[in-house]
Residue frames relative to the residue before (quaternion, step in Angstrom):
aa qw qx qy qz dx dy dz
X 1.0000 0.0000 0.0000 0.0000 0.00 0.00 0.00
X 0.2731 -0.7532 0.5800 0.1472 3.55 -1.05 0.82
X 0.1662 -0.7518 0.6330 0.0802 3.55 -1.17 0.77
X 0.1275 -0.7983 0.5863 0.0523 3.58 -1.01 0.83
X 0.0375 -0.7502 0.6597 0.0215 3.55 -1.12 0.83
X 0.0846 -0.8139 0.5748 -0.0052 3.57 -1.14 0.62
X 0.0652 0.7595 -0.6472 0.0077 3.53 -1.31 0.51
X 0.2686 -0.7159 0.6094 0.2099 3.54 -1.34 0.21
X 0.1998 -0.7823 0.5855 0.0722 3.55 -0.81 1.09
X 0.3054 -0.7475 0.5639 0.1733 3.57 -0.80 1.04
X 0.4980 0.5915 -0.4659 0.4302 3.55 0.19 1.37
X 0.6075 -0.5519 0.4123 0.3955 3.60 -1.21 0.35
X 0.6502 -0.5447 0.3709 0.3782 3.57 -1.17 0.68
X 0.6485 0.5311 -0.3413 0.4253 3.64 0.84 -0.86
X 0.6633 0.4981 -0.3021 0.4698 3.60 0.98 -0.83
X 0.6455 0.5163 -0.3138 0.4672 3.58 0.99 -0.84
X 0.6694 0.5035 -0.3003 0.4563 3.59 0.83 -0.97
X 0.6570 0.5124 -0.3112 0.4570 3.60 0.89 -0.94
X 0.6866 0.4884 -0.2926 0.4521 3.59 0.86 -0.94
X 0.6689 0.4999 -0.3036 0.4589 3.61 1.07 -0.67
X 0.7930 0.3464 -0.1496 0.4783 3.58 1.06 -0.71
X 0.6137 0.5602 -0.3432 0.4378 3.60 1.25 -0.11
X 0.4823 -0.6815 0.4616 0.2998 3.63 -0.72 1.01
X 0.6268 0.5522 -0.3396 0.4324 3.61 1.03 -0.75
X 0.6845 0.4396 -0.2746 0.5127 3.59 1.11 -0.63
X 0.6161 0.5839 -0.3538 0.3928 3.59 0.90 -0.92
X 0.6752 0.4962 -0.3115 0.4483 3.61 0.90 -0.85
X 0.6510 0.5209 -0.3203 0.4497 3.60 1.21 -0.33
X 0.8106 0.2855 -0.1400 0.4917 3.63 1.04 -0.59
X 0.6323 0.6044 -0.3319 0.3533 3.61 1.10 -0.53
X 0.4961 0.5879 -0.4985 0.3996 3.56 0.15 1.36
X 0.4350 -0.7115 0.4931 0.2477 3.56 -1.07 0.72
X 0.7974 0.0616 -0.0311 0.5995 3.60 1.23 -0.38
X 0.6788 -0.5262 0.3432 0.3802 3.56 -1.29 0.36
X 0.6768 0.4871 -0.3068 0.4588 3.61 1.16 -0.39
X 0.6588 0.4152 -0.3068 0.5473 3.58 1.32 0.30
X 0.0214 0.7828 -0.6215 -0.0226 3.54 -1.27 0.35
X 0.3969 -0.6554 0.5790 0.2788 3.52 -1.36 0.26
X 0.2706 -0.8148 0.4970 0.1262 3.56 -0.50 1.20
X 0.7878 -0.0474 0.0075 0.6140 3.58 1.21 -0.44
X 0.0731 -0.7838 0.6157 0.0359 3.54 -1.24 0.53
X 0.0804 -0.7586 0.6435 0.0623 3.54 -1.16 0.68
X 0.0614 -0.7937 0.6050 -0.0165 3.55 -1.06 0.84
X 0.0113 -0.7353 0.6777 0.0002 3.56 -0.93 1.01
X 0.1232 -0.8785 0.4611 0.0215 3.52 0.40 1.37
X 0.5041 0.5635 -0.4938 0.4297 3.53 0.17 1.41
X 0.6091 -0.5223 0.4229 0.4211 3.58 -1.19 0.44
X 0.7755 0.2601 -0.2367 0.5243 3.56 -0.73 1.11
X 0.5707 0.5938 -0.3754 0.4252 3.58 1.28 -0.19
X 0.4028 -0.7233 0.5172 0.2171 3.55 -1.15 0.66
X 0.0960 -0.7520 0.6450 0.0965 3.53 -1.33 0.40
X 0.0137 0.7819 -0.6233 0.0006 3.54 -1.25 0.47
X 0.0446 -0.7530 0.6562 0.0180 3.53 -1.03 0.92
X 0.2645 -0.7527 0.5847 0.1471 3.57 -0.74 1.08
X 0.0704 -0.8104 0.5816 -0.0095 3.57 -0.43 1.25
X 0.0237 0.8202 -0.5669 0.0735 3.58 -0.79 1.07
X 0.4888 -0.5872 0.5487 0.3395 3.52 -1.24 0.55
X 0.5212 -0.6675 0.4299 0.3131 3.60 -0.88 0.88
X 0.6655 0.4907 -0.3144 0.4663 3.61 1.13 -0.48
X 0.5402 -0.6672 0.3734 0.3516 3.59 1.30 0.12
X 0.4769 0.7195 -0.4134 0.2897 3.60 1.24 0.01
X 0.8130 0.0143 0.0287 0.5814 3.60 1.11 -0.51
X 0.0995 0.7820 -0.6131 0.0517 3.55 -1.20 0.54
X 0.0046 -0.7908 0.6120 0.0025 3.54 -1.23 0.41
X 0.4206 -0.6618 0.5554 0.2769 3.54 -1.31 0.38
X 0.1775 -0.7257 0.6558 0.1087 3.56 -0.86 1.03
X 0.1803 0.8162 -0.5149 0.1902 3.55 -0.20 1.28
X 0.1322 0.7863 -0.5955 0.0988 3.49 -1.25 0.51
X 0.4875 -0.6384 0.5197 0.2912 3.50 -1.35 -0.37
X 0.4198 -0.6813 0.5412 0.2585 3.54 -0.97 0.90
X 0.1950 -0.7938 0.5675 0.0993 3.58 -0.96 0.88
X 0.7950 0.0051 0.0081 0.6065 3.60 1.18 -0.47
X 0.0130 -0.7833 0.6209 -0.0267 3.56 -0.91 0.99
X 0.0364 0.7368 -0.6746 0.0277 3.56 -0.90 0.99
X 0.4129 -0.7529 0.4441 0.2559 3.61 -0.20 1.25
X 0.8507 0.0995 -0.1367 0.4977 3.55 -1.06 0.98
X 0.7267 0.4205 -0.2368 0.4889 3.58 1.21 0.32
X 0.8378 -0.0778 0.1389 0.5222 3.60 0.63 -1.10
X 0.0134 -0.7310 0.6819 0.0215 3.51 -1.21 0.76
X 0.0016 -0.7668 0.6419 -0.0022 3.57 -0.84 0.99
X 0.0573 0.8092 -0.5811 0.0647 3.55 -1.01 0.81
X 0.3085 -0.6987 0.6125 0.2037 3.49 -1.39 0.33
X 0.0028 0.7640 -0.6452 0.0036 3.54 -1.10 0.75
X 0.7822 -0.0276 -0.0558 0.6199 3.53 -0.34 1.28
X 0.7476 -0.3363 0.2674 0.5064 3.57 -0.85 -0.96
X 0.5845 0.5753 -0.3562 0.4478 3.58 1.28 0.35
X 0.2485 -0.7544 0.5908 0.1417 3.55 -1.30 0.41
X 0.0692 -0.7737 0.6278 0.0499 3.53 -1.28 0.48
X 0.1403 -0.7605 0.6304 0.0669 3.52 -1.29 0.57
X 0.1033 -0.7675 0.6318 0.0328 3.56 -0.96 0.98
X 0.0837 -0.8093 0.5814 0.0045 3.56 -0.62 1.18
X 0.1690 -0.7707 0.6120 0.0539 3.55 -0.98 0.98
X 0.0495 0.8034 -0.5889 0.0732 3.58 -0.79 1.03
X 0.2909 -0.7874 0.5228 0.1485 3.58 -0.60 1.14
X 0.0402 0.7674 -0.6393 0.0270 3.54 -1.21 0.66
X 0.7140 -0.4257 0.3142 0.4585 3.59 -1.26 -0.02
X 0.7100 0.4619 -0.2658 0.4604 3.60 1.06 -0.67
X 0.7449 -0.3375 0.2154 0.5337 3.61 1.25 -0.07
X 0.6140 -0.5148 0.4295 0.4167 3.54 -1.14 -0.69
X 0.2579 -0.7461 0.5989 0.1348 3.53 -0.78 1.08
X 0.0893 -0.7757 0.6243 0.0258 3.55 -0.92 0.98
X 0.0463 -0.7807 0.6230 -0.0130 3.54 -0.82 1.09
X 0.0952 -0.7831 0.6142 0.0200 3.56 -0.77 1.10
X 0.0333 -0.7732 0.6331 -0.0163 3.56 -0.82 1.07
X 0.0591 0.8180 -0.5653 0.0883 3.57 -0.75 1.03
X 0.5474 -0.5926 0.4807 0.3436 3.54 -1.27 0.47
X 0.4394 -0.6857 0.5192 0.2592 3.55 -0.92 0.94
X 0.2890 -0.7152 0.6020 0.2062 3.55 -1.28 0.45
X 0.5962 -0.6375 0.3866 0.2978 3.56 -1.28 0.31
X 0.5855 0.6337 -0.3662 0.3486 3.61 1.17 -0.48
X 0.7961 0.2315 -0.0927 0.5513 3.57 0.87 -0.99
X 0.5950 -0.5716 0.4174 0.3808 3.57 -1.18 0.53
X 0.6478 -0.5045 0.3981 0.4091 3.56 -1.26 0.44
X 0.6600 0.5134 -0.3146 0.4492 3.58 0.92 -0.87
X 0.6393 0.5126 -0.3311 0.4678 3.63 0.96 -0.79
X 0.6566 0.5037 -0.3110 0.4675 3.58 0.96 -0.86
X 0.6526 0.5091 -0.3169 0.4632 3.59 0.90 -0.92
X 0.6679 0.5050 -0.3038 0.4544 3.60 0.88 -0.92
X 0.6680 0.5104 -0.3049 0.4476 3.60 0.92 -0.87
X 0.6906 0.4573 -0.2792 0.4859 3.57 0.85 -0.95
X 0.6356 0.5127 -0.3403 0.4662 3.62 1.02 -0.70
X 0.6270 0.5368 -0.3372 0.4528 3.59 1.00 -0.79
X 0.6412 0.5061 -0.3233 0.4776 3.60 0.98 -0.80
X 0.6637 0.5004 -0.3042 0.4653 3.58 0.92 -0.88
X 0.6309 0.5224 -0.3286 0.4703 3.60 1.05 -0.73
X 0.6462 0.5020 -0.3159 0.4802 3.59 1.01 -0.78
X 0.5929 0.5496 -0.3542 0.4701 3.57 1.12 -0.67
X 0.6575 0.5112 -0.3094 0.4590 3.59 0.84 -0.98
X 0.6659 0.5015 -0.3030 0.4619 3.60 0.87 -0.93
X 0.6309 0.5423 -0.3246 0.4500 3.58 1.00 -0.84
X 0.7058 0.4626 -0.2737 0.4614 3.57 0.77 -1.05
X 0.6883 0.4873 -0.2948 0.4493 3.58 0.86 -0.92
X 0.6446 0.5154 -0.3277 0.4598 3.61 1.10 -0.55
X 0.6066 0.5705 -0.3429 0.4347 3.59 1.25 -0.41
X 0.7779 0.3933 -0.1821 0.4550 3.56 1.04 -0.75
């Protein structure tokens, strides 16, 4: 099953793309809630390149590496990647109101579809807030 989340960021495409793909930005926005954070991120932004975001509970109780391999990159337009046995696609589309970002990903079996949708949407919302606060 595929799950989709979406937001529109009021910022130029170059700023949105940089913030989504830059490790320095990723550590500032990549969390689903205030009690989590990303402590480090690596990005090799090319087909076949690897990425990793270390996500941890701020109280130190739990952490994990969200990692995978990019399968397709079209600058300012598309990022596709695999993580484990799952796939995801991030689409960027510019308009007069900003940049629309649509993330579609394969659901996993541990958490409900609604929990997954809420978590990924929360991260995308934090991304939007991060980018809009920069400009």
